[in-house]
C-alpha positions as CSV (number, residue, x, y, z in Angstrom):
1,M,-10.7,0.7,22.6
2,H,-11.5,2.7,20.5
3,Y,-12.6,0.7,16.9
4,S,-10.2,2.5,14.5
5,V,-7.2,1.4,16.3
6,V,-9.2,-2.2,16.6
7,F,-8.7,-2.5,13.2
8,T,-5.7,-0.7,12.8
9,A,-3.9,-3.4,15.0
10,L,-6.2,-5.9,12.8
11,L,-4.9,-4.9,9.5
12,F,-1.0,-5.7,9.5
13,P,-1.6,-9.2,8.4
14,V,-3.9,-9.1,6.2
15,L,-1.6,-6.4,4.4
16,D,1.2,-8.7,4.6
17,L,-1.4,-11.9,3.3
18,L,-1.8,-9.2,0.4
19,R,2.0,-8.4,-0.1
20,L,2.4,-12.4,-0.6
21,V,-0.8,-12.4,-2.7
22,V,0.4,-9.7,-5.3
23,L,3.8,-11.8,-6.3
24,Q,1.6,-14.6,-7.1
25,S,0.3,-13.4,-11.1
26,A,-3.3,-13.8,-10.4
27,G,-3.5,-12.4,-7.2
28,N,-1.9,-9.0,-9.2
29,E,-4.2,-9.4,-11.8
30,H,-7.0,-9.2,-9.3
31,F,-6.2,-6.6,-7.6
32,V,-4.9,-4.6,-11.1
33,K,-8.6,-5.0,-11.8
34,C,-10.2,-4.0,-8.1
35,D,-11.4,-0.6,-8.5
36,Q,-11.1,-0.5,-4.6
37,F,-7.4,-1.1,-4.3
38,L,-6.1,1.4,-4.9
39,E,-7.9,4.1,-2.9
40,F,-7.0,1.5,-0.2
41,A,-4.1,2.2,-0.5
42,Y,-3.6,5.8,-0.3
43,A,-6.2,5.7,2.3
44,Q,-3.1,2.8,4.5
45,L,-0.7,5.7,3.3
46,G,-2.6,8.4,4.7
47,C,-1.0,9.9,8.0
48,Q,-4.1,8.6,10.8
49,S,-2.7,4.9,9.4
50,H,-0.4,3.2,11.6
51,Q,3.6,3.7,10.2
52,K,3.5,-0.5,10.1
53,N,0.9,-0.7,8.1
54,Q,1.8,2.3,5.7
55,L,5.3,0.5,5.0
56,V,3.9,-2.9,4.4
57,V,1.7,-0.8,1.6
58,L,4.6,0.6,-0.1
59,R,6.1,-3.0,-0.3
60,V,2.9,-4.0,-1.6
61,L,3.1,-2.1,-4.5
62,C,6.4,-1.7,-5.0
63,N,5.1,-6.4,-5.4
64,M,3.5,-4.9,-7.7
65,F,6.3,-5.1,-10.6
66,Q,6.9,-8.7,-10.0
67,H,3.7,-9.0,-13.3
68,A,3.3,-7.2,-16.5
69,A,0.0,-6.2,-15.5
70,G,1.1,-4.8,-12.0
71,E,3.8,-2.9,-13.3
72,R,1.0,-1.0,-15.9
73,F,-1.4,-0.5,-13.2
74,I,1.4,1.3,-11.2
75,A,3.2,2.8,-14.2
76,K,-1.3,3.9,-15.4
77,H,-1.4,5.5,-10.9
78,S,2.2,6.4,-11.1
79,E,1.9,10.5,-10.1
80,K,-1.3,10.3,-8.2
81,L,0.6,7.5,-5.3
82,L,3.9,9.2,-5.4
83,S,1.9,12.7,-5.2
84,T,0.7,10.8,-2.1
85,A,3.6,9.4,-0.8
86,M,5.3,12.3,-0.8
87,S,3.0,14.1,0.8
88,E,2.1,12.3,3.4
89,L,5.2,9.9,4.2
90,C,8.2,12.8,3.5
91,N,6.6,14.4,7.5
92,S,7.0,10.9,9.2
93,A,9.0,11.3,12.2
94,E,10.2,7.7,11.4
95,K,13.1,7.8,9.2
96,Y,12.5,4.0,7.8
97,I,9.4,5.1,5.9
98,Q,11.3,8.0,4.4
99,V,13.8,6.5,3.2
100,C,11.3,4.3,1.6
């Protein structure tokens, strides 16, 4: 089995935990300060990423709005986030990803 396939399969539970972590104020503030977080999110929104991972990353980004620090972070990077999401996800064959 190819390494990237295994990594992608193992990444889903981690992303799901991240989705819950950013709901907490301390977790939200930690990832706002983490430089690699946004690059990681962009990579997971890419067309090579598994569709389930793409959807959970979108949920993580939405959950960032639960706290003021996350809201400011998303607002600051909104232009690139939206352009990445529109270019990578609008061509998805999955209807639920297009709706998100």
